[in-house]
C-alpha positions, -999 to 999 in steps of 0.1 A, spaced: 485 -826 764 493 -836 728 455 -832 720 453 -797 735 484 -785 715 470 -799 682 436 -782 688 454 -749 696 476 -752 665 446 -759 643 428 -728 657 458 -706 649 460 -721 614 423 -714 607 426 -678 620 456 -671 598 438 -687 568 407 -666 574 429 -634 574 441 -643 539 407 -647 523 404 -624 493 369 -613 482 361 -625 447 339 -596 437 367 -579 418 383 -610 403 378 -615 365 388 -646 346 414 -639 319 405 -635 290 370 -629 305 335 -636 292 328 -622 258 290 -623 262 280 -610 295 245 -598 286 218 -623 278 193 -617 250 157 -615 259 123 -610 244 106 -577 253 68 -573 254 49 -541 261 35 -538 296 -2 -531 301 -11 -495 295 -38 -471 306 -51 -442 284 -39 -417 310 -3 -431 308 -3 -429 270 -17 -393 271 11 -381 294 37 -399 273 26 -385 240 22 -348 249 41 -323 228 78 -318 236 71 -283 250 43 -294 273 54 -292 310 32 -323 318 52 -345 294 69 -373 314 89 -399 294 88 -422 325 52 -431 314 64 -442 279 67 -479 271 100 -494 259 84 -509 227 55 -502 205 23 -523 208 24 -557 191 8 -592 193 14 -607 227 24 -643 234 -3 -669 240 -35 -677 221 -40 -661 187 -76 -655 175 -93 -636 147 -105 -603 158 -141 -608 144 -147 -639 166 -145 -664 138 -117 -690 134 -86 -695 114 -93 -721 87 -76 -744 63 -93 -734 30 -101 -757 1 -80 -757 -30 -43 -750 -35 -48 -713 -37 -76 -709 -11 -68 -682 15 -82 -672 48 -100 -638 49 -94 -638 87 -56 -639 84 -36 -620 109 -21 -586 104 17 -586 103 33 -581 137 67 -575 153 87 -593 179 111 -573 200 143 -584 217 171 -566 236 206 -574 246 227 -558 273 260 -560 256 263 -523 247 294 -502 246 285 -466 243 259 -464 216 273 -495 198 258 -529 200 284 -556 207 261 -584 194 238 -590 164 205 -607 172 192 -634 149 157 -650 147 139 -680 134 103 -692 134 96 -728 144 63 -747 140 51 -775 163 85 -781 177 89 -815 194 104 -808 228 125 -840 226 139 -833 192 176 -830 186 170 -814 152 150 -782 157 160 -770 122 136 -796 108 108 -775 122 118 -742 107 87 -726 93 71 -695 77 103 -685 59 80 -664 36 73 -642 67 108 -643 82 140 -656 67 154 -684 89 184 -671 109 181 -636 95 193 -607 117 168 -583 132 168 -545 127 183 -524 154 161 -496 168 172 -469 191 149 -465 221 130 -433 215 127 -438 177 92 -425 177 62 -420 156 35 -395 163 11 -406 190 32 -437 197 62 -425 216 86 -450 233 111 -443 261 140 -458 279 133 -483 307 128 -469 342 151 -481 370 177 -499 348 203 -491 321 189 -484 287 196 -509 260 189 -511 223 159 -529 208 160 -553 179 128 -558 159 117 -588 139 87 -582 117 67 -611 105 52 -600 72 46 -615 37 50 -581 21 12 -574 20 9 -568 57 -7 -601 67 0 -637 78 -21 -666 66 -9 -691 92 -31 -720 82 -27 -718 44 7 -704 38 36 -720 56 60 -711 29 34 -722 4 21 -752 24 -12 -757 42 -13 -769 78 -34 -798 91 -65 -789 110 -59 -788 148 -39 -768 173 -5 -755 164 24 -738 182 44 -711 166 77 -705 185 100 -676 176 136 -679 189 162 -651 191 199 -656 198 230 -633 200 253 -655 179 247 -670 144 229 -703 147 251 -734 150 269 -745 118 284 -780 122 317 -787 106 328 -820 90 365 -828 96 383 -852 72 412 -875 80 437 -851 64 426 -824 88 406 -804 62 371 -792 71 338 -785 54 309 -766 69 275 -784 69 241 -766 66 234 -742 94 211 -757 120 186 -728 124 169 -732 158 200 -746 175 218 -718 194 256 -720 192 262 -724 229 298 -734 224 304 -699 209 288 -683 240 254 -678 226 224 -669 248 188 -673 234 152 -665 243 118 -677 229 82 -666 226 53 -689 218 20 -683 201 -8 -710 199 -35 -710 172 -61 -734 158 -67 -742 122 -102 -755 115 -113 -774 84 -134 -751 62 -150 -781 46 -169 -788 78 -189 -755 76 -227 -760 71 -240 -757 35 -251 -722 26 -232 -707 54 -227 -669 53 -198 -652 71 -220 -624 85 -256 -637 89 -284 -611 87 -309 -632 108 -310 -660 133 -321 -685 106 -288 -683 88 -261 -705 103 -231 -687 117 -200 -694 96 -169 -706 113 -146 -701 83 -143 -672 58 -123 -684 29 -114 -668 -4 -108 -688 -36 -98 -674 -70 -124 -697 -85 -151 -677 -69 -142 -645 -89 
């Protein structure tokens, strides 16, 4: 009898408890999260000529449909980088030797969902990292190509729909429109010599990984605290997102190979005129040749 009463009491207690459950969908933690939208890298989706034509029609054309417009302009996609003429990137002889097959400058785009009206709540920062060791605790030691992008510098904010003729962009379809941040890798002349100019240094021959990281908080700056309670900021650790400050981050990777120009066959010509001339792997320029 005692067992039956206990079971019945337990059933009543569970029923009462179930009736008091409050759904958590409207509960917000006070003071709340101050970084609800994560930053992410944005790349242009594959396009067809027909889509581009419909997107770039004149404003008064009834066939114009902005739903066919991409969110960002075309740029270099992640993955393997190669010269367009089918040769190779090369480490050129001499301190001032440069690669005639160097890349054109390109942009990296990122977006962040923390928008209030037309105002961005966060600033997006970026840094280039070269051959980052996955196990490292000091990514800032691998900061590279500061001549192309200042380490930890803020990107430039672009409104979606900031267009140029024949290259219209449009807001995303099926989700809320955000604002785009652009990071342009450029040495001022419109090109990147990845193998010969890492901030003035040449790379070793072989495969290399260029990683670009964006984050929506300034990169982590450690602080040294003294016994008397005073503090001193240490150098900023570019490449280390400040997670304690609520930062989110995203990365994009590019892989490229640097070949040794000294290994080209003697008398090699970059563009052979007949089959008897060896095909040149490298195409270097040296001020001494002028």
